[in-house]
VOMAR-864030 format. One record per residue (C-alpha): residue in three letters; x, y, z. Coordinates in steps of 0.2 Angstrom, whole numbers, plus 5000, padded with zeros to 4 digits. Last residue first. Layout:
N
["Ala", [X, Y, Z]] ...
END
This chain:
327
["Cys", [4973, 4936, 4914]] ["Gly", [4989, 4943, 4920]] ["Asp", [4990, 4955, 4907]] ["Gly", [5006, 4951, 4896]] ["Pro", [5017, 4962, 4886]] ["Pro", [5025, 4977, 4894]] ["Asp", [5016, 4988, 4889]] ["Leu", [4998, 4983, 4884]] ["Phe", [4989, 4992, 4870]] ["Arg", [4997, 4982, 4856]] ["Gly", [4980, 4982, 4847]] ["Arg", [4981, 4963, 4846]] ["Arg", [4986, 4962, 4864]] ["Leu", [4971, 4974, 4869]] ["Ala", [4959, 4963, 4859]] ["Asp", [4965, 4947, 4868]] ["Ala", [4964, 4956, 4885]] ["Leu", [4946, 4961, 4881]] ["Arg", [4942, 4943, 4878]] ["Arg", [4951, 4937, 4893]] ["Ala", [4941, 4950, 4904]] ["Asp", [4925, 4944, 4896]] ["Gly", [4928, 4927, 4902]] ["Ala", [4934, 4932, 4919]] ["Gly", [4918, 4941, 4924]] ["Arg", [4907, 4956, 4919]] ["Ala", [4909, 4970, 4932]] ["Leu", [4924, 4964, 4942]] ["Arg", [4934, 4956, 4928]] ["Val", [4929, 4970, 4916]] ["Thr", [4935, 4984, 4928]] ["Glu", [4951, 4974, 4931]] ["Leu", [4954, 4973, 4912]] ["Ala", [4950, 4992, 4910]] ["Leu", [4963, 4997, 4923]] ["Arg", [4976, 4987, 4913]] ["Ala", [4971, 4997, 4897]] ["Tyr", [4970, 5013, 4907]] ["Leu", [4988, 5012, 4913]] ["Ser", [4995, 5005, 4896]] ["Val", [4987, 5020, 4887]] ["Arg", [4993, 5032, 4900]] ["Arg", [5011, 5026, 4896]] ["Gly", [5008, 5028, 4878]] ["Gly", [5001, 5046, 4880]] ["Asp", [5017, 5052, 4888]] ["Ala", [5021, 5053, 4906]] ["Ala", [5037, 5042, 4906]] ["Ala", [5042, 5050, 4890]] ["Gly", [5048, 5066, 4898]] ["Glu", [5040, 5082, 4905]] ["Val", [5026, 5080, 4917]] ["Gly", [5009, 5089, 4917]] ["Pro", [5000, 5080, 4902]] ["Arg", [5011, 5073, 4889]] ["Leu", [4999, 5071, 4875]] ["Gly", [5005, 5062, 4859]] ["Ser", [4988, 5061, 4853]] ["Arg", [4990, 5045, 4843]] ["Arg", [4990, 5034, 4859]] ["Leu", [4975, 5044, 4866]] ["Ser", [4965, 5041, 4850]] ["Glu", [4970, 5023, 4850]] ["Leu", [4964, 5021, 4868]] ["Glu", [4947, 5029, 4863]] ["Arg", [4945, 5017, 4848]] ["Leu", [4948, 5003, 4860]] ["Phe", [4935, 5009, 4872]] ["Thr", [4922, 5011, 4859]] ["Ala", [4925, 4993, 4852]] ["Phe", [4925, 4986, 4870]] ["Asp", [4907, 4990, 4873]] ["Gly", [4904, 4976, 4886]] ["Arg", [4894, 4987, 4898]] ["Ala", [4908, 4988, 4910]] ["Val", [4920, 4992, 4896]] ["Pro", [4909, 5007, 4890]] ["Gly", [4907, 5015, 4907]] ["Thr", [4899, 5010, 4924]] ["Ile", [4905, 5001, 4940]] ["Ala", [4892, 5001, 4954]] ["Arg", [4886, 4983, 4950]] ["Gly", [4904, 4976, 4950]] ["Met", [4904, 4978, 4969]] ["Glu", [4892, 4964, 4972]] ["Pro", [4895, 4964, 4991]] ["Arg", [4898, 4947, 5000]] ["Gly", [4886, 4947, 5015]] ["Pro", [4880, 4929, 5016]] ["Gln", [4864, 4929, 5027]] ["Gly", [4863, 4930, 5046]] ["Gly", [4853, 4946, 5047]] ["Arg", [4868, 4956, 5052]] ["Glu", [4877, 4949, 5037]] ["Ala", [4863, 4954, 5026]] ["Ser", [4864, 4972, 5033]] ["Glu", [4883, 4972, 5030]] ["Ala", [4881, 4967, 5012]] ["Arg", [4868, 4980, 5009]] ["Glu", [4879, 4993, 5017]] ["Ala", [4893, 4988, 5005]] ["Glu", [4882, 4990, 4990]] ["Leu", [4876, 5007, 4996]] ["Ala", [4894, 5012, 4998]] ["Leu", [4899, 5006, 4981]] ["Glu", [4885, 5016, 4973]] ["Gly", [4891, 5032, 4982]] ["Leu", [4908, 5028, 4975]] ["Ala", [4901, 5028, 4957]] ["Gly", [4892, 5044, 4961]] ["Arg", [4908, 5053, 4968]] ["Ala", [4918, 5047, 4954]] ["Leu", [4907, 5055, 4941]] ["Glu", [4907, 5071, 4952]] ["Leu", [4926, 5071, 4951]] ["Tyr", [4925, 5069, 4932]] ["Gly", [4913, 5083, 4931]] ["Arg", [4925, 5095, 4941]] ["Ala", [4938, 5091, 4928]] ["Val", [4925, 5095, 4914]] ["Gly", [4920, 5111, 4923]] ["Pro", [4938, 5118, 4919]] ["Pro", [4933, 5119, 4901]] ["Leu", [4943, 5108, 4889]] ["Gly", [4961, 5113, 4883]] ["Leu", [4965, 5095, 4879]] ["Ser", [4979, 5095, 4892]] ["Arg", [4966, 5101, 4904]] ["Ser", [4955, 5086, 4901]] ["Leu", [4970, 5074, 4903]] ["Glu", [4975, 5082, 4919]] ["Ala", [4957, 5079, 4926]] ["Ala", [4958, 5061, 4920]] ["Ser", [4974, 5059, 4929]] ["Ala", [4968, 5067, 4945]] ["Val", [4953, 5055, 4945]] ["Leu", [4965, 5041, 4943]] ["Thr", [4977, 5047, 4957]] ["Ala", [4962, 5050, 4969]] ["Thr", [4956, 5032, 4967]] ["Gly", [4973, 5025, 4968]] ["Gly", [4978, 5035, 4984]] ["Ala", [4962, 5030, 4993]] ["Ala", [4956, 5013, 4988]] ["Val", [4974, 5008, 4982]] ["Ser", [4982, 5013, 4998]] ["Ala", [4969, 5004, 5008]] ["Gly", [4971, 4988, 4998]] ["Leu", [4990, 4989, 5002]] ["His", [4985, 4991, 5020]] ["Tyr", [4976, 4975, 5020]] ["Leu", [4990, 4967, 5010]] ["Glu", [5003, 4972, 5024]] ["Arg", [4991, 4968, 5038]] ["Ala", [4986, 4951, 5034]] ["Ala", [4998, 4941, 5045]] ["Glu", [4995, 4953, 5059]] ["Pro", [4977, 4950, 5060]] ["Val", [4964, 4962, 5055]] ["Val", [4951, 4961, 5069]] ["Gly", [4935, 4971, 5067]] ["Ala", [4928, 4988, 5071]] ["Ser", [4914, 4999, 5067]] ["Gly", [4912, 5018, 5068]] ["Gly", [4901, 5030, 5078]] ["Phe", [4916, 5036, 5088]] ["Ala", [4910, 5028, 5104]] ["Ala", [4908, 5012, 5095]] ["Ala", [4926, 5013, 5088]] ["Leu", [4933, 5018, 5105]] ["Arg", [4924, 5003, 5114]] ["Ala", [4931, 4991, 5100]] ["Gly", [4948, 4997, 5103]] ["Leu", [4946, 4995, 5122]] ["Ala", [4941, 4977, 5119]] ["Gln", [4954, 4973, 5106]] ["Ala", [4967, 4980, 5119]] ["Glu", [4960, 4969, 5133]] ["Pro", [4960, 4954, 5121]] ["Ala", [4978, 4956, 5116]] ["Gly", [4982, 4961, 5099]] ["Asp", [4974, 4967, 5083]] ["Leu", [4960, 4979, 5078]] ["Ala", [4956, 4988, 5062]] ["Phe", [4944, 5003, 5064]] ["Phe", [4931, 5005, 5051]] ["Thr", [4924, 5023, 5049]] ["Gly", [4906, 5026, 5048]] ["Ala", [4906, 5041, 5059]] ["Ala", [4924, 5047, 5062]] ["Ala", [4922, 5064, 5053]] ["Val", [4907, 5068, 5064]] ["Pro", [4920, 5069, 5078]] ["Asp", [4927, 5085, 5071]] ["Pro", [4945, 5085, 5074]] ["Leu", [4950, 5080, 5056]] ["Pro", [4969, 5084, 5055]] ["Arg", [4974, 5086, 5037]] ["Pro", [4974, 5074, 5022]] ["Phe", [4969, 5061, 5034]] ["Ala", [4961, 5047, 5023]] ["Arg", [4951, 5033, 5031]] ["Leu", [4952, 5016, 5039]] ["Pro", [4956, 5021, 5057]] ["His", [4969, 5009, 5063]] ["Leu", [4967, 5004, 5082]] ["Thr", [4981, 4992, 5086]] ["Gly", [4985, 4981, 5101]] ["Thr", [4996, 4980, 5116]] ["Ala", [4992, 4974, 5134]] ["Ser", [5005, 4984, 5144]] ["Gly", [5017, 4975, 5156]] ["Ala", [5035, 4980, 5151]] ["Arg", [5036, 4965, 5139]] ["Glu", [5021, 4972, 5130]] ["Leu", [5028, 4989, 5129]] ["Pro", [5044, 4982, 5121]] ["Ala", [5033, 4972, 5109]] ["Leu", [5024, 4987, 5102]] ["Ala", [5027, 4983, 5084]] ["Ser", [5020, 4966, 5089]] ["Ala", [5002, 4973, 5089]] ["Gly", [5002, 4973, 5070]] ["Leu", [5009, 4984, 5057]] ["Ala", [5002, 4990, 5040]] ["Gly", [4988, 5000, 5047]] ["Ser", [4997, 5010, 5060]] ["Thr", [4986, 5018, 5074]] ["His", [4995, 5011, 5089]] ["Leu", [4987, 5005, 5105]] ["Ala", [4994, 5003, 5123]] ["Val", [4983, 4996, 5137]] ["Pro", [4988, 4995, 5155]] ["Ala", [4996, 5013, 5154]] ["Gln", [5014, 5016, 5156]] ["Pro", [5028, 5016, 5169]] ["Arg", [5045, 5021, 5161]] ["Arg", [5058, 5013, 5151]] ["Ala", [5045, 5005, 5140]] ["Leu", [5042, 5022, 5132]] ["Leu", [5059, 5023, 5124]] ["Glu", [5058, 5005, 5117]] ["Ala", [5040, 5009, 5110]] ["Val", [5047, 5025, 5102]] ["Glu", [5060, 5015, 5093]] ["Gly", [5048, 5001, 5087]] ["Ile", [5035, 5014, 5081]] ["Ala", [5047, 5025, 5072]] ["Gly", [5046, 5017, 5055]] ["Asp", [5027, 5016, 5055]] ["Ala", [5026, 5035, 5058]] ["Val", [5019, 5040, 5075]] ["Ala", [5001, 5038, 5083]] ["Val", [5004, 5029, 5099]] ["Leu", [4989, 5030, 5111]] ["Leu", [4993, 5025, 5129]] ["Leu", [4976, 5021, 5137]] ["Gly", [4968, 5019, 5154]] ["Thr", [4978, 5032, 5164]] ["Gly", [4987, 5030, 5180]] ["Ala", [5003, 5024, 5171]] ["Ser", [5005, 5036, 5156]] ["Glu", [5023, 5041, 5160]] ["Leu", [5031, 5052, 5147]] ["Glu", [5048, 5059, 5150]] ["Glu", [5057, 5052, 5135]] ["Leu", [5044, 5059, 5123]] ["Ala", [5045, 5077, 5131]] ["Val", [5029, 5083, 5138]] ["Gly", [5014, 5094, 5133]] ["Arg", [5000, 5095, 5146]] ["Gly", [4982, 5089, 5148]] ["Gly", [4968, 5097, 5138]] ["Leu", [4962, 5096, 5120]] ["Arg", [4967, 5113, 5114]] ["Ser", [4983, 5117, 5125]] ["Ala", [4988, 5098, 5123]] ["Val", [4988, 5100, 5104]] ["Glu", [4999, 5115, 5105]] ["Ala", [5011, 5108, 5118]] ["Ala", [5014, 5092, 5107]] ["Ala", [5017, 5103, 5092]] ["Glu", [5030, 5114, 5102]] ["Ala", [5039, 5099, 5109]] ["Arg", [5043, 5091, 5092]] ["Arg", [5048, 5073, 5095]] ["Gly", [5031, 5070, 5102]] ["Ala", [5021, 5069, 5119]] ["Val", [5004, 5074, 5124]] ["Ala", [4997, 5072, 5141]] ["Thr", [4981, 5069, 5151]] ["Leu", [4968, 5068, 5138]] ["Gly", [4951, 5065, 5146]] ["Ala", [4938, 5054, 5137]] ["Gly", [4920, 5060, 5135]] ["Arg", [4916, 5058, 5117]] ["Ala", [4923, 5074, 5111]] ["Val", [4939, 5070, 5120]] ["Ala", [4940, 5053, 5111]] ["Trp", [4936, 5061, 5094]] ["Ser", [4950, 5075, 5097]] ["Ala", [4963, 5061, 5101]] ["Val", [4958, 5052, 5085]] ["Ser", [4961, 5067, 5075]] ["Thr", [4977, 5074, 5084]] ["Gly", [4985, 5056, 5082]] ["Val", [4980, 5055, 5064]] ["Arg", [4986, 5072, 5058]] ["Gly", [5001, 5073, 5069]] ["Pro", [5002, 5075, 5088]] ["Gly", [5012, 5058, 5090]] ["Val", [5011, 5050, 5108]] ["Leu", [4994, 5053, 5116]] ["Cys", [4990, 5050, 5134]] ["Phe", [4973, 5043, 5140]] ["Ser", [4959, 5045, 5153]] ["Leu", [4943, 5035, 5151]] ["Gly", [4930, 5039, 5164]] ["Ala", [4917, 5044, 5152]] ["Leu", [4920, 5037, 5135]] ["Pro", [4902, 5034, 5130]] ["Ser", [4897, 5051, 5138]] ["Thr", [4884, 5047, 5152]] ["Asp", [4892, 5059, 5164]] ["Val", [4881, 5058, 5180]] ["Ala", [4874, 5074, 5186]] ["Met", [4877, 5078, 5205]] 
END
């Protein structure tokens, strides 16, 4: 008889929360050899649909018993984790329970811990605009761990099986860690969308908006290379702090403040109100947004001294609203 050498062979698990994240992580686990026993959720039809595709059965949340499996994976909204954990703790559950929240630590599963499960976290640091069932999507993803040693060990095993990496993000750092994730994903997409909206407001060809996206892709690609260099250095026993400023381009990153200031003045005078009615979306607000973004760009790319010089120029031009810049 052939021996199953899949990295997660022999691991069975139950999923609570058949949404985008839960469906994705469960799909990756099944693709790497784990067996899905049951899926539970507030919406029985959603749980049954995921179970029919990945294996196991759909069950009501209040009826789920994961005892006999190796893992209880909880992938529900942050605000529901405590209530769900209380409900699950009334029945026998798996020896390890992990939740997928980035902002919360292992203590969110405290009722399950009191009931005997080793609790922890497995937060995939990537965007899920939709379910991503293809395990290729997991490759290179960082998974934030926390909690009991057994929980961290299983989380690390899962991350390795998915082709990702894992590290401990302690509970005390979780909120700011997750804020960074929100800026990296939502903030980046928001800025690119803002630039694209600006081009449309000017009546420019649609290819301009696409071009802005490609610019962002190129810059992010350079950031990825810098991060890889830092990780490689760490593996070799050298300091691994990435020099992220190297990947930042544009006039302010080059020290050409005059060009940037002229462009801000042009935006302020344009009176453009892209996309949204009302003064909150007018050119003046965008001027302030882009000015503050430029300050952070210069700090990262050129250092605090140049950031202070740009801040002085922005104050003189009245480009910062409200007054002050934090430099």
